[in-house]
N, CA, C and O of each residue as an XYZ file, in Angstrom:
848
protein
N     -66.675    -13.214     21.556
C     -65.485    -13.535     22.348
C     -65.289    -15.038     22.387
O     -66.231    -15.789     22.640
N     -64.060    -15.478     22.136
C     -63.774    -16.898     22.195
C     -63.771    -17.386     23.634
O     -63.451    -16.635     24.555
N     -64.129    -18.647     23.817
C     -64.208    -19.190     25.172
C     -62.816    -19.454     25.704
O     -61.860    -19.567     24.937
N     -62.704    -19.553     27.023
C     -61.429    -19.831     27.673
C     -61.691    -20.669     28.903
O     -62.842    -20.802     29.318
N     -60.632    -21.253     29.512
C     -60.827    -21.998     30.752
C     -61.458    -21.154     31.838
O     -62.083    -21.687     32.755
N     -61.302    -19.833     31.746
C     -61.859    -18.958     32.772
C     -63.296    -18.566     32.477
O     -63.930    -17.886     33.284
N     -63.826    -18.990     31.315
C     -65.188    -18.674     30.884
C     -65.388    -17.171     30.693
O     -66.526    -16.703     30.648
N     -64.300    -16.413     30.581
C     -64.319    -14.984     30.317
C     -62.895    -14.582     29.991
O     -61.956    -15.354     30.184
N     -62.748    -13.378     29.501
C     -61.400    -12.907     29.236
C     -60.642    -12.752     30.557
O     -61.165    -12.176     31.511
N     -59.400    -13.270     30.611
C     -58.635    -13.127     31.857
C     -58.340    -11.669     32.153
O     -58.187    -10.849     31.248
N     -58.265    -11.367     33.433
C     -57.848    -10.038     33.866
C     -56.350     -9.908     33.696
O     -55.624    -10.903     33.698
N     -55.892     -8.676     33.550
C     -54.463     -8.425     33.492
C     -53.920     -8.100     34.870
O     -54.629     -7.575     35.728
N     -52.682     -8.414     35.061
C     -51.791     -8.011     36.143
C     -52.064     -8.615     37.504
O     -53.170     -9.064     37.803
N     -50.993     -8.611     38.340
C     -51.073     -9.145     39.689
C     -51.861     -8.258     40.640
O     -52.322     -7.194     40.226
N     -52.035     -8.654     41.902
C     -52.849     -7.902     42.836
C     -52.200     -6.602     43.283
O     -51.040     -6.329     42.970
N     -52.956     -5.815     44.009
C     -52.532     -4.473     44.412
C     -51.141     -4.480     45.039
O     -50.832     -5.280     45.922
N     -50.304     -3.543     44.540
C     -48.980     -3.355     45.099
C     -47.987     -4.446     44.775
O     -46.890     -4.452     45.334
N     -48.332     -5.383     43.879
C     -47.487     -6.547     43.690
C     -46.328     -6.321     42.740
O     -45.291     -6.965     42.893
N     -46.461     -5.433     41.764
C     -45.430     -5.367     40.737
C     -45.345     -3.976     40.144
O     -45.449     -3.820     38.928
N     -45.161     -2.966     40.972
C     -45.011     -1.610     40.468
C     -43.726     -1.508     39.659
O     -42.703     -2.069     40.052
N     -43.764     -0.784     38.512
C     -42.588     -0.728     37.659
C     -41.420     -0.044     38.352
O     -41.601      0.867     39.159
N     -40.234     -0.496     38.023
C     -39.022      0.076     38.585
C     -37.891     -0.173     37.603
O     -38.079     -0.894     36.623
N     -36.742      0.396     37.838
C     -35.607      0.195     36.939
C     -35.116     -1.232     36.979
O     -35.383     -1.975     37.923
N     -34.391     -1.604     35.936
C     -33.862     -2.968     35.857
C     -32.843     -3.204     36.968
O     -31.978     -2.365     37.222
N     -32.955     -4.335     37.615
C     -32.021     -4.730     38.666
C     -31.120     -5.808     38.090
O     -31.610     -6.850     37.654
N     -29.806     -5.579     38.079
C     -28.906     -6.535     37.436
C     -28.918     -7.880     38.146
O     -28.470     -8.866     37.560
N     -29.405     -7.969     39.373
C     -29.500     -9.259     40.046
C     -30.632    -10.093     39.464
O     -30.745    -11.280     39.770
N     -31.483     -9.479     38.618
C     -32.614    -10.208     38.054
C     -32.327    -10.711     36.642
O     -33.264    -11.019     35.905
N     -31.032    -10.804     36.237
C     -30.674    -11.258     34.902
C     -31.052    -12.716     34.667
O     -30.973    -13.199     33.537
N     -31.452    -13.408     35.697
C     -31.827    -14.807     35.522
C     -33.170    -14.958     34.812
O     -33.514    -16.062     34.390
N     -33.930    -13.884     34.671
C     -35.256    -13.961     34.046
C     -35.181    -13.650     32.555
O     -34.404    -12.798     32.122
N     -36.004    -14.358     31.777
C     -36.086    -14.115     30.347
C     -37.476    -14.512     29.850
O     -38.287    -15.050     30.604
N     -37.736    -14.242     28.578
C     -38.996    -14.603     27.938
C     -38.752    -15.720     26.919
O     -37.707    -15.772     26.270
N     -39.731    -16.603     26.796
C     -39.691    -17.676     25.798
C     -41.106    -18.149     25.531
O     -42.009    -17.839     26.308
N     -41.325    -18.893     24.451
C     -42.677    -19.413     24.214
C     -43.116    -20.400     25.294
O     -42.303    -21.156     25.826
N     -44.408    -20.383     25.609
C     -44.982    -21.398     26.508
C     -44.929    -22.751     25.813
O     -45.102    -22.836     24.597
N     -44.690    -23.807     26.584
C     -44.577    -25.168     26.048
C     -45.532    -26.088     26.794
O     -45.969    -25.780     27.903
N     -45.850    -27.212     26.180
C     -46.744    -28.172     26.814
C     -46.200    -28.630     28.167
O     -46.964    -28.853     29.107
N     -44.885    -28.769     28.258
C     -44.277    -29.258     29.502
C     -44.297    -28.229     30.618
O     -43.824    -28.515     31.718
N     -44.836    -27.032     30.366
C     -44.956    -26.013     31.411
C     -46.156    -26.242     32.329
O     -46.328    -25.507     33.302
N     -46.984    -27.238     32.045
C     -48.205    -27.433     32.832
C     -47.947    -27.540     34.339
O     -48.670    -26.897     35.100
N     -46.961    -28.312     34.817
C     -46.735    -28.353     36.274
C     -46.396    -26.985     36.862
O     -46.808    -26.680     37.981
N     -45.657    -26.163     36.130
C     -45.325    -24.823     36.620
C     -46.540    -23.916     36.635
O     -46.675    -23.067     37.516
N     -47.431    -24.092     35.657
C     -48.690    -23.338     35.649
C     -49.518    -23.690     36.878
O     -50.089    -22.808     37.520
N     -49.583    -24.975     37.203
C     -50.318    -25.401     38.395
C     -49.701    -24.798     39.651
O     -50.422    -24.317     40.526
N     -48.386    -24.818     39.747
C     -47.709    -24.260     40.927
C     -48.005    -22.762     41.065
O     -48.233    -22.270     42.170
N     -47.999    -22.047     39.944
C     -48.293    -20.611     39.992
C     -49.713    -20.358     40.468
O     -49.946    -19.447     41.261
N     -50.662    -21.150     39.995
C     -52.050    -20.971     40.415
C     -52.235    -21.301     41.887
O     -53.126    -20.748     42.533
N     -51.426    -22.178     42.421
C     -51.514    -22.512     43.836
C     -50.792    -21.498     44.722
O     -50.912    -21.553     45.946
N     -50.037    -20.566     44.114
C     -49.183    -19.672     44.895
C     -49.938    -18.536     45.572
O     -49.436    -17.960     46.536
N     -51.136    -18.198     45.089
C     -51.882    -17.070     45.653
C     -53.356    -17.208     45.312
O     -53.713    -17.688     44.236
N     -54.210    -16.783     46.241
C     -55.664    -16.899     46.037
C     -56.141    -16.078     44.851
O     -57.097    -16.466     44.181
N     -55.484    -14.931     44.574
C     -55.950    -14.074     43.479
C     -55.766    -14.716     42.110
O     -56.344    -14.240     41.133
N     -54.969    -15.792     42.011
C     -54.793    -16.461     40.730
C     -56.077    -17.108     40.231
O     -56.181    -17.456     39.054
N     -57.058    -17.273     41.119
C     -58.353    -17.812     40.685
C     -59.007    -16.923     39.643
O     -59.847    -17.393     38.875
N     -58.637    -15.635     39.601
C     -59.171    -14.714     38.592
C     -58.668    -15.060     37.199
O     -59.198    -14.557     36.208
N     -57.647    -15.916     37.111
C     -57.066    -16.293     35.820
C     -57.583    -17.641     35.321
O     -57.058    -18.183     34.348
N     -58.595    -18.180     35.970
C     -59.156    -19.458     35.536
C     -59.042    -20.498     36.630
O     -58.240    -20.357     37.553
N     -59.844    -21.540     36.526
C     -59.862    -22.614     37.516
C     -58.763    -23.617     37.178
O     -58.889    -24.398     36.235
N     -57.700    -23.586     37.950
C     -56.588    -24.526     37.777
C     -56.199    -25.027     39.168
O     -55.449    -24.369     39.888
N     -56.713    -26.193     39.532
C     -56.396    -26.799     40.827
C     -55.792    -28.191     40.678
O     -55.369    -28.791     41.666
N     -55.748    -28.710     39.453
C     -55.179    -30.032     39.193
C     -54.238    -29.939     37.996
O     -54.287    -28.980     37.226
N     -53.387    -30.941     37.849
C     -52.463    -30.966     36.720
C     -53.227    -31.068     35.401
O     -52.818    -30.475     34.403
N     -54.311    -31.802     35.390
C     -55.111    -31.917     34.171
C     -55.681    -30.560     33.755
O     -55.675    -30.220     32.572
N     -56.171    -29.789     34.720
C     -56.671    -28.450     34.401
C     -55.548    -27.544     33.918
O     -55.761    -26.707     33.041
N     -54.354    -27.702     34.482
C     -53.207    -26.924     34.015
C     -52.874    -27.283     32.573
O     -52.562    -26.404     31.768
N     -52.937    -28.554     32.248
C     -52.689    -28.971     30.861
C     -53.738    -28.391     29.921
O     -53.421    -27.998     28.798
N     -54.986    -28.338     30.376
C     -56.046    -27.759     29.553
C     -55.794    -26.272     29.314
O     -56.012    -25.772     28.211
N     -55.330    -25.560     30.360
C     -55.061    -24.138     30.175
C     -53.889    -23.929     29.213
O     -53.932    -23.028     28.376
N     -52.850    -24.747     29.326
C     -51.727    -24.627     28.401
C     -52.187    -24.906     26.977
O     -51.798    -24.189     26.055
N     -53.005    -25.930     26.779
C     -53.511    -26.233     25.441
C     -54.315    -25.056     24.883
O     -54.216    -24.738     23.698
N     -55.117    -24.408     25.746
C     -55.881    -23.227     25.311
C     -54.937    -22.098     24.918
O     -55.169    -21.416     23.920
N     -53.883    -21.896     25.689
C     -52.920    -20.834     25.396
C     -52.173    -21.086     24.095
O     -51.771    -20.137     23.422
N     -51.980    -22.344     23.732
C     -51.211    -22.691     22.546
C     -52.065    -22.767     21.288
O     -51.573    -23.187     20.241
N     -53.339    -22.368     21.366
C     -54.201    -22.372     20.183
C     -53.661    -21.413     19.132
O     -52.896    -20.497     19.434
N     -54.077    -21.645     17.892
C     -53.529    -20.895     16.759
C     -53.776    -19.396     16.861
O     -52.955    -18.602     16.400
N     -54.904    -18.995     17.463
C     -55.253    -17.575     17.519
C     -54.752    -16.908     18.796
O     -55.297    -15.885     19.212
N     -53.714    -17.475     19.428
C     -53.144    -16.878     20.613
C     -51.625    -16.864     20.535
O     -51.014    -17.634     19.794
N     -51.039    -15.977     21.309
C     -49.591    -15.960     21.521
C     -49.378    -16.014     23.024
O     -49.909    -15.180     23.757
N     -48.610    -16.983     23.486
C     -48.394    -17.176     24.922
C     -46.898    -17.175     25.195
O     -46.153    -17.985     24.643
N     -46.467    -16.257     26.054
C     -45.052    -16.072     26.347
C     -44.821    -16.345     27.835
O     -45.492    -15.773     28.694
N     -43.875    -17.214     28.120
C     -43.517    -17.522     29.506
C     -42.509    -16.520     30.028
O     -41.551    -16.176     29.335
N     -42.722    -16.049     31.255
C     -41.678    -15.375     32.018
C     -40.942    -16.500     32.743
O     -41.503    -17.146     33.628
N     -39.690    -16.730     32.367
C     -38.973    -17.911     32.851
C     -37.824    -17.522     33.769
O     -37.156    -16.508     33.566
N     -37.610    -18.351     34.780
C     -36.544    -18.166     35.762
C     -35.478    -19.225     35.487
O     -35.742    -20.420     35.617
N     -34.290    -18.793     35.112
C     -33.220    -19.736     34.785
C     -32.213    -19.882     35.913
O     -31.090    -20.329     35.679
N     -32.590    -19.514     37.136
C     -31.677    -19.675     38.280
C     -31.242    -21.127     38.400
O     -32.076    -22.032     38.394
N     -29.941    -21.349     38.510
C     -29.418    -22.696     38.640
C     -29.140    -23.370     37.314
O     -28.475    -24.406     37.283
N     -29.635    -22.805     36.201
C     -29.405    -23.391     34.880
C     -29.509    -22.273     33.852
O     -30.490    -22.194     33.112
N     -28.506    -21.416     33.804
C     -28.560    -20.226     32.961
C     -28.667    -20.572     31.479
O     -29.166    -19.760     30.701
N     -28.215    -21.747     31.070
C     -28.256    -22.124     29.656
C     -29.553    -22.837     29.270
O     -29.820    -23.038     28.085
N     -30.358    -23.221     30.260
C     -31.573    -23.978     29.974
C     -32.765    -23.086     29.675
O     -32.645    -21.861     29.676
N     -33.924    -23.703     29.416
C     -35.122    -22.930     29.085
C     -35.723    -22.184     30.259
O     -36.519    -21.264     30.069
N     -35.350    -22.568     31.471
C     -35.895    -21.905     32.650
C     -37.269    -22.415     33.024
O     -37.960    -23.038     32.219
N     -37.655    -22.141     34.260
C     -38.948    -22.563     34.788
C     -39.966    -21.442     34.623
O     -39.689    -20.297     34.983
N     -41.131    -21.756     34.087
C     -42.185    -20.753     33.942
C     -42.615    -20.260     35.316
O     -42.994    -21.049     36.181
N     -42.553    -18.928     35.510
C     -43.025    -18.316     36.751
C     -44.067    -17.235     36.479
O     -44.600    -16.633     37.411
N     -44.355    -16.992     35.220
C     -45.351    -15.988     34.857
C     -45.723    -16.120     33.399
O     -45.150    -16.919     32.658
N     -46.692    -15.321     33.003
C     -47.237    -15.422     31.649
C     -47.615    -14.041     31.133
O     -48.152    -13.213     31.869
N     -47.329    -13.804     29.862
C     -47.918    -12.692     29.110
C     -48.514    -13.310     27.864
O     -47.824    -14.033     27.145
N     -49.785    -13.041     27.591
C     -50.442    -13.698     26.466
C     -51.415    -12.764     25.770
O     -51.876    -11.773     26.337
N     -51.714    -13.109     24.524
C     -52.671    -12.347     23.729
C     -53.665    -13.297     23.086
O     -53.299    -14.346     22.556
N     -54.929    -12.909     23.145
C     -56.005    -13.570     22.412
C     -56.236    -12.703     21.181
O     -56.698    -11.569     21.302
N     -55.917    -13.227     19.993
C     -55.804    -12.399     18.800
C     -57.052    -12.458     17.925
O     -57.614    -13.526     17.679
N     -57.465    -11.287     17.466
C     -58.505    -11.122     16.455
C     -57.793    -10.733     15.169
O     -57.559     -9.548     14.934
N     -57.437    -11.720     14.316
C     -56.609    -11.407     13.147
C     -57.295    -10.496     12.136
O     -56.628     -9.705     11.469
N     -58.619    -10.595     12.013
C     -59.326     -9.761     11.046
C     -59.196     -8.283     11.337
O     -59.142     -7.464     10.420
N     -59.146     -7.938     12.629
C     -59.009     -6.538     13.033
C     -57.594     -6.186     13.483
O     -57.329     -5.051     13.881
N     -56.686     -7.158     13.418
C     -55.290     -6.963     13.807
C     -55.174     -6.393     15.223
O     -54.429     -5.447     15.478
N     -55.930     -6.998     16.124
C     -55.862     -6.568     17.520
C     -55.738     -7.784     18.427
O     -56.035     -8.914     18.038
N     -55.288     -7.513     19.655
C     -55.123     -8.590     20.623
C     -55.569     -8.171     22.006
O     -55.286     -7.061     22.456
N     -56.283     -9.084     22.687
C     -56.629     -8.892     24.100
C     -55.441     -9.376     24.921
O     -55.009    -10.519     24.778
N     -54.919     -8.520     25.770
C     -53.626     -8.675     26.423
C     -53.841     -9.022     27.896
O     -54.610     -8.344     28.578
N     -53.184    -10.053     28.392
C     -53.323    -10.406     29.805
C     -52.048    -11.062     30.313
O     -51.237    -11.567     29.536
N     -51.885    -11.046     31.646
C     -50.666    -11.590     32.220
C     -50.864    -11.898     33.688
O     -51.771    -11.366     34.328
N     -50.007    -12.765     34.225
C     -50.001    -13.088     35.644
C     -48.598    -13.507     36.069
O     -47.725    -13.746     35.235
N     -48.399    -13.590     37.394
C     -47.075    -13.881     37.929
C     -47.207    -14.707     39.207
O     -48.054    -14.424     40.055
N     -46.372    -15.716     39.333
C     -46.277    -16.510     40.563
C     -46.009    -15.566     41.734
O     -45.222    -14.627     41.611
N     -46.660    -15.815     42.862
C     -46.554    -14.906     44.004
C     -45.116    -14.712     44.484
O     -44.762    -13.625     44.938
N     -44.290    -15.743     44.390
C     -42.916    -15.656     44.893
C     -42.030    -14.759     44.045
O     -40.927    -14.413     44.468
N     -42.482    -14.375     42.863
C     -41.652    -13.588     41.949
C     -42.212    -12.188     41.731
O     -41.774    -11.478     40.827
N     -43.172    -11.792     42.552
C     -43.741    -10.456     42.433
C     -42.881     -9.433     43.160
O     -42.012     -9.788     43.956
N     -43.136     -8.152     42.875
C     -42.425     -7.079     43.532
C     -41.056     -6.782     42.952
O     -40.276     -6.056     43.570
N     -40.736     -7.329     41.766
C     -39.425     -7.130     41.155
C     -39.517     -6.375     39.820
O     -38.513     -6.219     39.125
N     -40.705     -5.914     39.470
C     -40.885     -5.241     38.191
C     -40.976     -6.173     37.008
O     -40.949     -5.715     35.866
N     -41.083     -7.476     37.245
C     -41.084     -8.438     36.142
C     -42.299     -8.299     35.237
O     -42.166     -8.343     34.014
N     -43.481     -8.131     35.820
C     -44.686     -8.011     34.994
C     -44.609     -6.785     34.101
O     -45.000     -6.839     32.935
N     -44.103     -5.672     34.641
C     -43.976     -4.450     33.858
C     -43.028     -4.640     32.685
O     -43.348     -4.288     31.549
N     -41.863     -5.199     32.971
C     -40.869     -5.391     31.920
C     -41.334     -6.402     30.884
O     -41.157     -6.193     29.684
N     -41.931     -7.502     31.347
C     -42.398     -8.521     30.410
C     -43.537     -7.998     29.549
O     -43.559     -8.234     28.341
N     -44.486     -7.287     30.159
C     -45.618     -6.759     29.395
C     -45.147     -5.764     28.332
O     -45.621     -5.792     27.197
N     -44.213     -4.886     28.705
C     -43.699     -3.916     27.740
C     -42.973     -4.604     26.594
O     -43.135     -4.215     25.438
N     -42.171     -5.627     26.902
C     -41.406     -6.326     25.879
C     -42.318     -7.065     24.910
O     -42.114     -7.012     23.697
N     -43.325     -7.753     25.441
C     -44.238     -8.508     24.582
C     -45.112     -7.562     23.756
O     -45.351     -7.812     22.574
N     -45.587     -6.484     24.370
C     -46.406     -5.523     23.621
C     -45.630     -4.936     22.452
O     -46.179     -4.760     21.365
N     -44.351     -4.633     22.672
C     -43.524     -4.105     21.586
C     -43.452     -5.089     20.428
O     -43.589     -4.696     19.270
N     -43.240     -6.364     20.730
C     -43.171     -7.361     19.656
C     -44.520     -7.528     18.971
O     -44.581     -7.670     17.749
N     -45.588     -7.512     19.737
C     -46.922     -7.700     19.153
C     -47.242     -6.619     18.126
O     -47.905     -6.894     17.126
N     -46.780     -5.394     18.362
C     -47.099     -4.267     17.490
C     -46.044     -4.032     16.409
O     -46.191     -3.127     15.589
N     -45.003     -4.826     16.403
C     -43.969     -4.694     15.378
C     -44.442     -5.376     14.095
O     -45.087     -6.422     14.171
N     -44.143     -4.819     12.918
C     -44.559     -5.465     11.654
C     -43.996     -6.875     11.521
O     -42.901     -7.164     12.003
N     -44.744     -7.738     10.871
C     -44.302     -9.118     10.676
C     -42.969     -9.181      9.941
O     -42.144    -10.049     10.223
N     -42.757     -8.267      9.003
C     -41.509     -8.249      8.237
C     -40.301     -7.955      9.103
O     -39.165     -8.226      8.713
N     -40.552     -7.392     10.294
C     -39.460     -7.067     11.219
C     -39.405     -8.029     12.399
O     -38.774     -7.737     13.415
N     -40.065     -9.172     12.264
C     -40.030    -10.181     13.313
C     -41.109    -10.051     14.359
O     -41.100    -10.784     15.348
N     -42.056     -9.119     14.160
C     -43.147     -8.948     15.107
C     -44.373     -9.749     14.715
O     -44.317    -10.613     13.841
N     -45.485     -9.447     15.380
C     -46.722    -10.189     15.137
C     -47.721     -9.413     14.300
O     -48.810     -9.912     14.016
N     -47.370     -8.208     13.903
C     -48.154     -7.466     12.940
C     -49.484     -6.937     13.431
O     -50.357     -6.643     12.613
N     -49.676     -6.802     14.742
C     -50.931     -6.249     15.255
C     -50.878     -4.722     15.244
O     -49.804     -4.123     15.193
N     -52.062     -4.109     15.293
C     -52.144     -2.653     15.243
C     -52.817     -2.052     16.476
O     -52.797     -0.836     16.665
N     -53.410     -2.897     17.310
C     -54.054     -2.426     18.527
C     -54.030     -3.541     19.571
O     -54.246     -4.711     19.255
N     -53.761     -3.151     20.830
C     -53.831     -4.059     21.968
C     -54.829     -3.510     22.975
O     -54.965     -2.296     23.128
N     -55.533     -4.421     23.666
C     -56.526     -4.024     24.657
C     -56.330     -4.840     25.928
O     -55.908     -5.995     25.871
N     -56.638     -4.236     27.077
C     -56.672     -4.976     28.333
C     -57.668     -4.310     29.270
O     -58.107     -3.185     29.033
N     -58.019     -5.022     30.340
C     -58.904     -4.485     31.360
C     -58.398     -4.849     32.743
O     -57.872     -5.944     32.944
N     -58.551     -3.935     33.705
C     -58.170     -4.230     35.080
C     -59.133     -3.528     36.031
O     -59.737     -2.512     35.686
N     -59.266     -4.081     37.224
C     -60.172     -3.503     38.204
C     -59.706     -2.109     38.629
O     -58.510     -1.861     38.782
N     -60.659     -1.216     38.814
C     -60.328      0.169     39.173
C     -59.701      0.261     40.559
O     -58.978      1.216     40.842
N     -59.966     -0.717     41.429
C     -59.421     -0.659     42.788
C     -58.061     -1.346     42.888
O     -57.621     -1.698     43.983
N     -57.403     -1.535     41.758
C     -56.089     -2.170     41.741
C     -55.085     -1.235     41.057
O     -54.848     -1.362     39.855
N     -54.492     -0.299     41.808
C     -53.582      0.663     41.185
C     -52.346      0.036     40.568
O     -51.798      0.583     39.611
N     -51.889     -1.105     41.091
C     -50.732     -1.764     40.491
C     -51.042     -2.222     39.073
O     -50.162     -2.238     38.212
N     -52.290     -2.592     38.835
C     -52.691     -2.992     37.489
C     -52.504     -1.839     36.519
O     -51.968     -2.018     35.425
N     -52.946     -0.655     36.922
C     -52.781      0.507     36.068
C     -51.322      0.860     35.860
O     -50.936      1.299     34.776
N     -50.499      0.672     36.899
C     -49.078      0.975     36.781
C     -48.397      0.069     35.769
O     -47.585      0.535     34.969
N     -48.718     -1.219     35.793
C     -48.117     -2.150     34.845
C     -48.605     -1.845     33.431
O     -47.819     -1.871     32.484
N     -49.897     -1.556     33.284
C     -50.435     -1.215     31.960
C     -49.726      0.017     31.396
O     -49.330      0.033     30.230
N     -49.568      1.041     32.225
C     -48.875      2.249     31.747
C     -47.425      1.951     31.398
O     -46.899      2.480     30.419
N     -46.774      1.102     32.198
C     -45.388      0.742     31.910
C     -45.249      0.038     30.569
O     -44.196      0.102     29.934
N     -46.314     -0.633     30.140
C     -46.309     -1.327     28.855
C     -46.831     -0.455     27.720
O     -47.013     -0.937     26.602
N     -47.075      0.832     27.996
C     -47.476      1.758     26.953
C     -48.964      1.869     26.719
O     -49.388      2.474     25.734
N     -49.774      1.297     27.607
C     -51.229      1.362     27.433
C     -51.773      2.692     27.965
O     -51.215      3.288     28.885
N     -52.871      3.135     27.361
C     -53.545      4.369     27.740
C     -54.972      4.026     28.170
O     -55.658      3.268     27.484
N     -55.425      4.579     29.305
C     -56.803      4.324     29.730
C     -57.776      4.940     28.731
O     -57.632      6.095     28.332
N     -58.775      4.140     28.334
C     -59.743      4.585     27.334
C     -61.179      4.645     27.852
O     -62.020      5.331     27.270
N     -61.461      3.939     28.930
C     -62.835      3.939     29.408
C     -62.985      3.253     30.746
O     -62.010      2.810     31.353
N     -64.231      3.172     31.195
C     -64.560      2.576     32.492
C     -65.856      1.795     32.332
O     -66.871      2.345     31.905
N     -65.820      0.519     32.675
C     -67.012     -0.321     32.675
C     -67.510     -0.411     34.119
O     -66.889     -1.059     34.961
N     -68.612      0.234     34.386
C     -69.091      0.367     35.764
C     -69.662     -0.944     36.288
O     -70.492     -1.589     35.648
N     -69.179     -1.321     37.501
C     -69.699     -2.483     38.235
C     -69.711     -3.746     37.371
O     -70.680     -4.506     37.392
N     -68.646     -3.964     36.622
C     -68.611     -5.108     35.712
C     -68.464     -6.444     36.435
O     -69.134     -7.418     36.091
N     -67.585     -6.487     37.441
C     -67.309     -7.741     38.119
C     -67.989     -7.795     39.480
O     -68.061     -6.798     40.197
N     -68.487     -8.982     39.819
C     -69.035     -9.241     41.151
C     -68.054    -10.161     41.865
O     -67.902    -11.324     41.491
N     -67.384     -9.636     42.901
C     -66.355    -10.385     43.613
C     -66.672    -10.360     45.099
O     -66.707     -9.295     45.716
N     -66.902    -11.536     45.671
C     -67.211    -11.648     47.096
C     -68.360    -10.723     47.500
O     -68.308    -10.073     48.544
N     -69.384    -10.674     46.669
C     -70.580     -9.899     46.983
C     -70.483     -8.415     46.679
O     -71.452     -7.685     46.888
N     -69.347     -7.949     46.193
C     -69.175     -6.531     45.862
C     -68.959     -6.353     44.375
O     -68.265     -7.148     43.741
N     -69.559     -5.300     43.810
C     -69.364     -5.008     42.401
C     -68.157     -4.080     42.234
O     -67.916     -3.198     43.058
N     -67.404     -4.299     41.146
C     -66.181     -3.543     40.909
C     -66.162     -3.000     39.482
O     -66.493     -3.703     38.527
N     -65.768     -1.738     39.361
C     -65.572     -1.148     38.045
C     -64.304     -1.721     37.411
O     -63.372     -2.132     38.102
N     -64.296     -1.735     36.073
C     -63.121     -2.161     35.317
C     -62.690     -1.018     34.404
O     -63.512     -0.424     33.706
N     -61.407     -0.721     34.418
C     -60.835      0.292     33.533
C     -60.323     -0.396     32.274
O     -59.589     -1.382     32.352
N     -60.711      0.122     31.123
C     -60.267     -0.442     29.854
C     -59.129      0.404     29.296
O     -59.155      1.633     29.368
N     -58.141     -0.268     28.744
C     -56.943      0.398     28.241
C     -56.605     -0.130     26.858
O     -56.949     -1.260     26.510
N     -55.930      0.694     26.077
C     -55.501      0.291     24.751
C     -54.137      0.845     24.425
O     -53.686      1.828     25.013
N     -53.493      0.204     23.485
C     -52.231      0.707     22.935
C     -52.270      0.515     21.425
O     -52.550     -0.581     20.942
N     -51.990      1.576     20.685
C     -51.989      1.547     19.232
C     -50.571      1.403     18.696
O     -49.593      1.686     19.388
N     -50.484      0.962     17.460
C     -49.180      0.733     16.857
C     -48.345      2.000     16.785
O     -47.116      1.935     16.812
N     -49.002      3.157     16.692
C     -48.254      4.414     16.584
C     -48.178      5.184     17.904
O     -47.765      6.344     17.912
N     -48.568      4.559     19.020
C     -48.394      5.198     20.326
C     -46.911      5.203     20.702
O     -46.149      4.367     20.217
N     -46.499      6.138     21.563
C     -45.092      6.176     21.974
C     -44.684      4.875     22.658
O     -45.460      4.337     23.448
N     -43.491      4.355     22.379
C     -43.040      3.119     23.036
C     -42.761      3.372     24.510
O     -42.399      4.487     24.886
N     -42.924      2.356     25.352
C     -42.679      2.528     26.791
C     -41.196      2.607     27.101
O     -40.350      2.219     26.295
N     -40.900      3.123     28.300
C     -39.507      3.254     28.725
C     -39.049      2.095     29.596
O     -37.876      2.037     29.967
N     -39.943      1.171     29.932
C     -39.572      0.048     30.799
C     -38.449     -0.759     30.164
O     -38.513     -1.050     28.970
N     -37.426     -1.129     30.921
C     -36.326     -1.928     30.355
C     -36.829     -3.300     29.932
O     -37.559     -3.945     30.683
N     -36.453     -3.755     28.747
C     -36.981     -5.029     28.244
C     -36.356     -6.240     28.943
O     -35.274     -6.160     29.524
N     -37.066     -7.348     28.865
C     -36.501     -8.638     29.246
C     -35.981     -9.324     27.984
O     -36.550     -9.136     26.909
N     -34.917    -10.110     28.092
C     -34.383    -10.786     26.909
C     -35.302    -11.922     26.454
O     -36.041    -12.501     27.250
N     -35.240    -12.222     25.169
C     -35.986    -13.327     24.564
C     -35.064    -14.515     24.357
O     -33.882    -14.358     24.049
N     -35.621    -15.707     24.532
C     -34.938    -16.951     24.140
C     -35.910    -17.776     23.318
O     -37.124    -17.643     23.470
N     -35.383    -18.630     22.446
C     -36.271    -19.491     21.616
C     -37.103    -20.428     22.477
O     -37.893    -21.211     21.950
């Protein structure tokens, strides 16, 4: 496993009850997907400061640490997609308020899938829609504008049902259980492992639009 600012693979999805999938709300048209950029570091820092559970996504308490995380996300063997809020500037790139990313193993054509969301933007189905949209592109052939992967993997704590809901919304299927994998505040927690194959049925979650 390649190293990361978190010293382990990041967990997927927001905390319990934060982002259960739901139908598209036309009032949320201000959100879109775009590549993460170096200038997103201040927004990454703000997102990490928005909720205590963001500590599970790596240690980011300073702007320098945020820049380090962005640099890690922009490495050649990763794909990092910003969930951007264009409120107030519909034509602009928007402000990063969340992330969907993959740590790619090109030899096996698979990617470790993870995501997070600023606390102020949870509860709107954004993580579900963004995860489904990015997973679809990741599994699309390169000749069709996708990333040419054939398998995606993620893990989430068993005591976080919202995590499972977002994974299912993105087309993932539970494949196993890692017993007592994480030690959090003195308690051990099981982790559920999930996968999605290139030939699995596509999810029904409404997609988010892409911008360059």
